[in-house]
N, C-alpha and C positions, 0 to 999 in steps of 0.2 A: 375512280375517285378514292381517295385515301380517307379513311375513318380516323381522324386525328385523336379522339379520345382512346379509341382502341389501339392506336399505334402507341400512344403515349404510356398506356396501361402495360402493353407488351414490353415496351422498353424498360419501363419501370420493374417490371417483373424479371426481365432479363438482367438489369443492373444489380437488383437484389440478389438473385442467384449467384451472379459473379461475385458480388461483394461478399457473399457468404462463403464462396469457394476461397476467397483470399483472405477470410478471416477465420482462422481455424479455432478461436476460442469459442467455446459452447457455452450453453446457459449453465451446464453443471460446473464449468470453470468459473464462470462468474460467481456462482453460489460458493465454491471452494475458496475463492479469494476473499469474498465477503466474510467467510467463516475464519479465515486466517486473521483478518483485520479485528473481527469482533472478540476473537480469543486473544488476541494480543491486547486489547483494551482491558479486557477482564482480567488478564494476568498482571498487567501494570497496576490496576486498581486493587488487586490483592496484595500488591507489594512484592510479587514473585517475579523477581528480575531475571532469574534463570529461564523461566517458562516464557517470558516476554521476549528474551532474547531469541528462543526458537522460532520466531516468526521471521528473523532475518536468516538470509542464505549464509551458511558457514563456510566462507570463501574468502581468500585474500582480496578479491575484486570487490567485495560488498564495501559500499561506500555510504557515508552520511554527511551532509552538508550542515555545518553550524555557522553561527555569525563569525566565529573565529577562523573558520576554513573547512577544508575537506578532510574528513577522517577516513582512512582506507583500512580494510581488513576487519574480519569478524572479531578477531581477538582483541584489535585494538579498541573497537567500539564497545565491546564487552567490558573491557578494563575502564573505559571512560564512565559508563553507566554505573559500574561498581563503585569507583571513587567518588561519583557525584552522590551517590545514595547510601554509601557505607556509614555516614555520620549520624544516621538515624533520621534523616529528613523523610517524612511521609511522602510518599510518592503521589498521593491524591487520586481522585476518581476521573478516568480518562474516558471520553467518549469520541467516537469517530463516525463520521458520516461520508459516504462516497457521493462525489459530485458528477464524476465522469470516469469512464474506463475506455481505453483506447488499445485494441490490441495491435501489437506491432508485428508479431509473428506468431508461430505456434507455441512459441516458448517464452514470449515477453508480453506483458501488458502494462501500459502506463495507466496509473490511477491517480485521480486528483480528488481531494477531499477536504473536509473540515475537522479540525479536532478542538476540543474543548477539555481543559485540565482544571478542576476544581480542587483546591488545597488552601491550608491556613496560610495567612500573610508570613508566619514565621517559617514557613517551608517554601517560601517563593511566591505564594498568592496564585491567583487564577491567571490562567493563559489561555488563550485561543489563537487560531489562525488556520492556514492552508498547508496541506501537505501535498507532495507529488511524489509517488512511488514508483519504482520499476520492479514489477513482479516477475519473477523468474520461475517457470516450471521446472522443478528439480525432481530427483528420485524420491525425496521426501515430500513432495508436494509443491504448492506455490509458497514461495518465500520471498521476502523483500531484498532485492540486489542493490538498490539505490534508493536513499531517502533524503528527500529535501523538505524540511519542516520549518515553516517560519510563521 
C-alpha cells in the first residue's frame, strides 16, 4: 500500500530540490539585489544622480521604458536623467518595495515592485506606481539591465 502523505512529502522535497538546482540565485543574491535597490533609492533621495545611475548596468543594451518609448544605452539614459534634473528640480524622496523576484538564470532575475516618489508640486508632484526590473549579475555586482516603471 502506498502511503500517500509520505509520497506527497517525498515528491514535494524532490521538487524543491530540483527547483533549487534550477534556481541558482541564492539568498545572498536576493540580499545583494535588495541592497542595490535600497542604495539606488537613497542616492536618488539625496539628489546624487551619478550615484543613482551606478545601479544601472553600464552597457549599450541597458534599456528603460518611458511613456514616450524605449530608451536604449546607459549613456542615453544618463543623459536623459541629467537633462530632466539639470534645471534644479528637486528629485524628491524615493522609496522602493519589492513585491516579487523571479530568477531566470544564474545571471538574471526579474524583480517587480512598487515605488513612491514624494516631491513638491512645483517639481512634478508625488508619483507612485509599479516597476519591473531585469537585474543582471555583472562583474561589478547586480545591476539593472532593463527598467519598466509606470
